[in-house]
N, C-alpha and C positions, 0 to 999 in steps of 0.2 A: 504494500500500500504506500503510495507516494504522497497522498494528500489527506492527512489525519483530520483536517479542519472539517471535513464532511461528517465525521462521526464523533459524537459527543453524547455522554449519558443523559444530558438534559434534553427533555422532549421538545420537539419542534412542532409548531402549529402548521407550518407549511415550509417546504424545502424546495429550493430551486436547484435542479440538477441540469445544468446546461440548457436552460429554457423549458425544462419539463418540471411542472409544479406538482409535488406530491403532498397531499394533505395528511394530517395525523391520522393514523389508523387505530390508535388506542395507546395504552401505556407501553413504554419501550420504544417509541418512535425516534428517539434520539440516535439509536443505532440502526435505523432503517437502512437496509442494503447490506449490512454486515451479515455474513453467513451465521445463522443461528440467532438473529436478533430477537428481541423480546416482544415484538408486536403480536397481537392476537392471531392474525393470519399465519405468521411464521410458526407460532407455537401450535396452532391447530394442525398444520401440515406435518410437523414433527410428531405430534400425537398420533395422527393417522398412520404414519409410516412405522413408528415404533410399535404401536399396538397391533398392527397387522403382520409385522415381521417377527414378533416375539414367538419363541417356541411355546407350544402348549404346556401348561403347568400340570403336574401329576396329581395335584390335590388342591383343596381350598386354601390351606395355609401357604403353600408354595405360590399359588396364584396371587394372594394378597401381597406377599413379599415382592413378586415380580411386578405387580402394578405400582407399588411404591417406588421401585427402581425406575420404572418408566416415568413416573411423576417427577422424579429427581431432575429430569431433563428440562423441566419447566419452572423450577424454582427461580425466583427473581431475588438475587442477593441484595442486601441493604446497600443503597446508594447507587445501584446501577440503573435505576429508572428515576430520574429527578424531574420535578416540575420546574419551570422557569421561575426565578426569583426566590423570595423567602416568605415565610408567613409573617403575621403581625409582630411576632417576637424575634424576628430575624433568623429563625431556624430554616435550614434547607428543607424543602418539601420533597419527599421521596416515597416510593412505593416498594413493597417487597412481599414475598410470600409469607403470610401469617400462619397458614395451616394447609395441610393436605389431608384428604380423607378417602377412604375406600369402603364400599358397602358389599357385604357378602349376603346377597338376597336369599340364597339357599339355606343358610344357617341363621339368618336374621341377626347379623353382627355388623357393627359399625366401627371402623378403625380410624384413628386420627393421629396425626403427627403435627406438632406445632413448631414455630420458629425457635422458641426457647428450649424445646426438648424434642429432639428427633427420634426418641424412642417411640415405637409404635404402641399405642394404647388401644384397648378394645372395650366396647360396650356390647354385651349380649342382650339383645332386646327381649329374648324369651325369658330372661331372669328378672325382668322388671314388671311392675304392676302398671300396665299401659291403660288400664281402666280408671286409674287414679285421677281425680279431678284436679290435683295439684301439679304444678310444674316441677319436673325432675331436673336437678342441676348437678353437674359433675365438675369437680375442681380440676383444672388443668394448668394451674399457675406454677407448678414446680419447675425448677431449673434442671437442665441436664447435668449429670455428674460425669466427669472425665475419669475413666478407670485407668489406674496406673498398673501396667503389666510388668514393670521392671523387676519386681521381686518374685515373679512367677515364671522363671525361665527353666528350660531343660537343655542340658548339653547333649548334643548328638555327635556321635563319632563321625569324623571325616572319612569318606570312602575313597 
């Protein structure tokens, strides 16, 4: 790439590319034209390709994990999609992937992974009283823990 000025993480309302005007397609338009940009059409095309080319899973749990791996391709990292300017407090305005979810309709399970904790969590709808007139809430405010594997090593002989 010889002209980096065309690509910027800040969204553009309209871009002039040698007399061709391209309007904003949605979040991620600052990188429009870059392979793998974050615009909705690019993300949709990647979703179609990845989901149709993935090998069939051998079971429900494997399918859930495979779907989350496919969804990883569409995560928007913090700061990579920015709105022009700042908010009233002078903060940079940006968008990012807050959460991803997968539904297992066969087993009535709902899986979720959040920005703050990439561990996959599950709600089994069959274990809940869905006839209850009250709203059911699940806490998902926990932060992800980084596991230190340094003290759990095995020495293998060199062959």
